[in-house]
Each structure stands twice: as structure tokens, then as C-alpha cells.
Steps between C-alpha positions, in 0.01 A plus 500: 500500500664805346268724302559741213357854483137533604257410225396822327282560201685513175423818294273417205549625147233662282235279335590346161224525246375174365537480122181514305395173343607472140168390363280659754195344651297627212676278260367199688152597402566431137419149372807326362366223270832319486513507876153355522586230256818423686310482821253250348782299362675494830169387664431238234518218749218656717303568189536145372411360843193725513399391155549137587299545813209653308518234225495231770197674656339506156566130456357425838195702411455310178543156663334535835280810514358584155193317380497421127216674318359408157332740263234414241358755266176516303440752224170680446401736209226756517290608196483877472137610501375156582360234269125508410318192377253724312559830317306686764615777729606339826317599818831445690783701329813308388852541638695802380868473421621802703742468792235560776287213356807273485595575861141446602502148358827425691324602826198296408713186457671575834166577678416321820168394356661314208782352713248384752334291229841352413547408868166336504547311177845359591437480874815699555427562872557137570780459251706788636444392854625144411811641330575723802482198731726298266762780473518547882619801691736747342875497560463820712235341710702184550800711600296699753361185644842339527648815670214514747550138589880529520493819712195414715352830416136426384442859388735446220280228349267610221131525569297185424337502159120519504298380205185662371208467737227470240473391137430865394833608653681211333349601171595866556859399581508286187388790294777715663759231412369469151537876451877461570521188277363645171644773273301659211683694233395663173726460198588843370297640212250212511193366681681176596540419869722248675372338815792348690450282813793424738495220758723225639297239304537515116163333451330743730646793309355363179164448654491852650603672172244311293229541762547876517488524116188285478311667779592838363341420160201333675457806718488721188222296356309505826549872543378568147209260538391654835531851346294395197240334724470816710469706177228267368309527824519871502406526134195273547378723781560805293324358198193429707496851630540647154228271358253631762605858429445440126153364546402785732610750233299308233191504716527871568525568118197277439287666761598846377404425137172346617405806705600765252443568131788371301699798384743508215736745377315548180180588686684758707638650179157527331360666812783746493423583140128566580597725791740699279220555243259619767754730641537666155125533457463634853756767426308614188170501690654707778631742251149551368351531851729795581292711225168494695597785737597710196159441338320628810712815503435556133116480536514740802708749299262477201199555715651805657636645175857493625647448156858539613446201738349303216805587289734394783315174550489397142750708306258489214613707186136597422452651844830690456374644161178596641656674788718699266185647333339817630261442780139473397189293511602294202836419663323400821262273313781346309699447823206341673431274204872386488525451877183287489658288240815451697304414816281254311815303377657437855544108591681495842225333694484203277877457518489510886245220527701283269824553702328395823390174342840428362666568838276252678578228246875568516497478883330160484757376240795619710372329814456181303851536365645540853318193620607286198861628534522402874339162423756447221791580732370264769442232238847540362653480854314182565613352176864590573477344856365180336792504244765557767365239735480257209855568386646472853311173558612354171871590577504343844307202367765449232786535762311250722494242217866564425605461864294193543677347202848620615441361855507153366806559272759650739870440428803598715729784396804283576632166390780285613796514253722254694409287794763456775732196474719335776829701540827320425667614820470738791487869422647595836725503674741505205840397619711715266324829578494424873867403512593794279310740719664343812837539342431860407380579845800325653732699277326826581485415873868403506604804309291722736664330797849543357438862407327573833786346690743702294307816555481429879869428543712769658845337440764600244615247243760684293770757531325703239186522715713577810673789332170629350339491846783667691705692257809342656767285334477126546859397593447126462251217470576208724348155421364273769769274646473129437575437863316609812659700779768766494780266614433256214458794256842643602655163471340456155652832393843400629496165333341617170645840417389465136141441584207716393452613858866591546500687174191693606675620826810588309282710266347661813847571639610657176188722481549618858868578459432684171218696645756779573813446274690793651438396856400138537286435811687384812198460722214303339162464676275199425135528594142439379142586565384200700670178630557207272612706189859367502689801637715296741593243232566789270742658752682173558531412139605857401775488776611161366518634145691816605748286686548293186641815338772509772339781696503509878135473591320539828141359530310652790176362642293809583175310567542494876151363565522180303881429504523200259865524385651294778267209452501499123875548459602297802665793684542595861270752667744596774585836351301697244411844365375629834817376672709698265279807538515498874876423503458164653705357212712634219390467145789273414405268792128497422515419122487128406547312172318224318746390224297214378203727438608852456872468416705788634206704638508619858167469675383711792189335642232686692457470869228606740502874569424652833311787334254506212680405179400824320664693782818290448513586136420865569800528736827672428677169592333331200603781269859473632487126450403545137768747446763267658375214290551711185862536592550140580319340209451561131128438520260476789163323442225578749202265524219720641144402607199561262396860459127444578571298810735718703664842433855367534572501121402865466761588768772274368443604146622858566854357558505276189647587165259273322166350588394181324122430540384141457161434338376135499382391152120464480451548870588854628181705487538808293351716772758367751780573250382859449458556869844367583663721241300797633622444856867477392450824289359688804797386702747637243614156377565479127418150365779412256294226330265208529560124490224266374562185710393144520385483132331178386680476168261231357191703576673815377600331174149373445374849545756648266638731761842573642861542383576340169819344655277264707382317183848364439458174696811326366726797548548478878689222679238413757 
């Protein structure tokens, strides 16, 4: 076998920058209301199915699971302040109309003590147990039992139900159930209460509502009666104690008055007047008693002839005149005579004796006054004690009589305004709200599913999105072929040149050839990110369309690993691309034709290489082959492997004039697309444009996406 030049690496060009996305990733963070509505509209079937499923579940719940419940309501009104049979101040205060009092009454009605009486009156423990037996196990319990039996896994079965061990436990459970069966509400701005009972039996609901109302009123009477009885008992004990205290006070007053002289305020006043008179007389007598010492001094001075002392003691004018006379016997006689007269007239001793007598009398009267005053104070204290004990006794005795009367005339603070009557129909479950809620939940769930699926998708559904994501031109949008397999597709294109699919490939051909008007591409590379995106079908159809323009076209299979051309086009595998590169065969001898499928297109199939395919495409021989093909043909179409699978396309792309990148509609992941374009850019390959392939036109039309030409159903001759 003759070989060409040794395989040598082909020099690479500089990396080509990838165009920035037109909209940017940030634009995707904005919420497009129209896009959301369009997504919901496109997913309307899933939403409708979800809603139907929820409605069916709701209907099943109504028919097979839910237990009808009936509500009966009695109405009770409370009297603010309570009603008194007599116009007496109640021992037990009446009900106030404030919010705390209202709420207190609600809790009283719902108290376990009151509901326990209802359970006892209606024998609810036995009634509820009987209803539970008649109803049987719940749907969930039956389902778990069936699953356990079907699977043979006993641990999946529900635990056996155990009834109450004692009557006390049964009563307690009945009270617990009754708490969940009744509802008490207060009408706004009033003292009116509604007592509603809910149960599967309408008659039982009526009995419960009326029993709660009746027992609530009866309990009010009992509570007030018991409170009044306790008050009466306490008042009776207190009255007896106060009566004894009053009698003790009266006895002490009587004993005091018997042992002591009766003292009055008038007697004390008269005694005070006598003491005041004695005090005046005593003062006068004591004034006279003070002259006795002066009389003694006067007599002594007169006896000694000390007339100056006599004058000082008496201040008598006659003594002063006599002393002014000349001294002599006559003056002395006159002075002695006058001094004798003055001494003879002194009364101090008599006055002193009188003052002493008055002082003794005054002391006796004052002592008597002190005793009588103390006795009067003690007497008045005893009288006040008697008065207070009597008043307190009379007050409590009056309250005792009132309470004794009130005890026998108690009335409830509440009355029944309206007794419960049998309900016309079940209150729950209500079919319309249940089905409406199921429908709403179904719509919400379906919408969430559709939006979640839309948010999770990574595929691309429109050329606009593709251009916004990559910043590259979309050269064409290829609808999904109505036939399966490339051979059938090519036959379809050959037989129906006016079909939508043929027009799409002609549009792609035009876009590729006009990508560089001054220098139309001669070597066109067709590739994609991953397998299954339609790159090979794209290469074949593009070659067929170019041949339809009268151009000489060579279609080269560069995917040397898979090599599908020979089988799909019915060609020979004797000579292929590697045979031409190694010189084993000439290009003219190696090319083949498939007129029924590709028209005048020459096809060079791939054959197994001795070396790694990427080394083959990196060789100078392959570069020379491409150059030779340029001279021999108008257009050379190269079908290369996917970019993310093997590096072949990055090497081949450096020799191509145009690179057409296929992206499968709603399938190619965005990350794979970006990575494939990045790899081509780092290899220096410029991507001419993108092709959105295998479009489901019906789904695209429902979503309102895609080229407007695709909506003209009657325009194409399919």
C-alpha cells in the first residue's frame, strides 16, 4: 500500500473569541410575564390533567372517605349584672359585660366539668363507641391492612385498636371527643352565645347542643345557690360571734355603772366651776398672806426707832412729813405714835390662815374632778363599744336574713333564646368547596409542575433564544422530518422539493452562501456539541441542496469512528478518505454517487485509519486533500464528529471556510452548547452560524415560538 507524506501536525491558527451573548445571562434573571403565561398555556394539558386528578381525588374523598357531619346550634343569652328576684344586693355578683367576662363564659361552657355532665346525661361514651363500631376502620387503616396482606409484610399493618380499659377512661375519652364536637361563639357587641354541636348523627347533634345549653343554665343556678348557701352559713356564724361580743360589751357597761358613781357631763362642768371659784379666792388669800412678813418688819423697825425702815416698809405720807421736821422729842413721840398705829392695822396672819384652808379644799375638788373625768371617759368608751357591737350585729343579722331569702329565690344569669333543631343537611363535607379547593390545588400544582419543568429545562426552543444565548447568527431552523432515517429523509427531499423541510434546507443553503458575499465559502464544516443533533443529516441535505443549484459538490465523511455513510446511502466501503490520503486510491476513483438520494453529489465515505483519526486530520496530507478538493469542486461539505466527543472537529475546522453548528431543538443542553463553542474558539475555528434542528413544529406553534413562516401550513406542498 502506497503512503503519502508522513502524518505531521497541522499548524493551528490563533483562537477566535466567542461572541458575547446578545441578551446576557443577566437578562434571564428578569421575569417575563408574557413568557410565563405562554409557558402555562403551552403546558395547559398537564395543568388540566393535574386539575382533573385533584378533582377526582376530591370526589373520591367525598364519596368514600369523608364522613358526613351535621351541625345543630342552640342560642343562649346572658343577662348583664344578673337577675335578682328581690331588690336586694346580691351576695354573688352578676355577670359583667366586658370582654374578659364574655370570654370566661365561653370557657365555662367548654369546661370539662360541664361537658362531663353532658356525657353522663346523654350516655355519650356508649353512643360514640357504637358509632365508631358502625363506621368501621378508616380508609387509611384499610389500605394499610390490604398492603400488609398483599405484600406479606406484617409490620406495614396498623397496630390493633384498643378500647378504653375502664369506664373512667371511656368517660374521659368521650369528654375529649365532645370537646372537638362543640363550638361556642359570641355574637359581636352582644351577650348572645351560639353553641354548635357537630356529629355524624343529626339527632345526636341536636341533643348535644340542647344538653350543653340546659346544663350550662342549670350549673349557673347551682353555682349561685352553692355560693349563697356558703355565704348564709358564714353569715350565721358571724352573727353568732357578733351577738356574743355585743352582750359582753353590754355586761361590761352595766358592771361599770354599778361599781362607780354615775357621772355626767353637767356634773363635771359644775365641779369645774367650783374649782375655778376656789382658785380665784385662793389667789386673793395668798396675796394677803404675803403681807405678814412686812408687818413683822414694821413692828421691829418701830420698836428700834428706825424710822427710815418704817418709811420704806409702809411708804406712809405722815411718817415722811414727820421725818422732814426737825429732830426732837415731839417728833419722836409723833413718829412712835404713828408707827404704832400702822403696826396695829396689819392683817397678814389672818389672810395666810384663810389661804391654807382654801388650798386644801381646792386639792380635794381637783382630785374628785380627775376621778370623775376618768370614770366618764371609761363610761363613754364602754357605751361606744356597746353601740359598735350592736350596729355590727344588726348589719350582719340583716344580711343573713336577706341571704336566707335570696337562697331560695336564685335565678340563672342566662336563658335559652333558641333551642337546637334538626339540620336540613350535612354541614360537611360540602361538595362545592371541596371540589373547588381540589380544582384550585390541581391548577396550582399543574402550573407549578409546568413552570418547574420549564425552569429545569436546558434545551433551546427558538432561534431568538439561541442567538441571545450565544451571540451568533442562526442560519436556519430545520423542522423534524416526517420520516425516520437519513435515507428516507433524503428520498423525501428528492421527491418533495417544495416541502417545508426542503425549503428549510434551501434557506440554510442561502444563509451559508451569503455569510460572505464577496467570497462564498467553498469548504463547509458541519458539526455539533454531542451526537444525535442532526449534523450528518444537515451535511447531506446541504450537499443535496447545493447540488440542486448546479454546483459540483463533494460530501466527505470525516467521522472515521462511526462511518455510517456507506450503510445509509448504500455505497461501497472499498475506498474512502483514508485511502485517498495514503495514496491507495485517487480521489476520482474513491468518490461515489447516490443519484436517487443526493442527486449529482459526489460522496467520499470514511474508512478505518491506521492511526488515530485526529492525527489523520492534523496531517499535511489532509490539508493537501482539502486544497485539491477546492480545485476539483465548487463546494466541499465536511461531516465532522461532535466537538465534545472527540477533538477532530477542532482540527478540521481550521481548514474550513464556514462552520455550521447544529443545535437540536429543546434537547441540546445550554452548557454543552457553550462548551462546544468555547472549544472551537480556543482552536481558532470561527463558527459561521447555528442551525436549530429537529424542531417539533406543533409544539413550537403551541408555545408561540419560532419563525413566522412555519405558521403557513397551507403554503408548502408537503
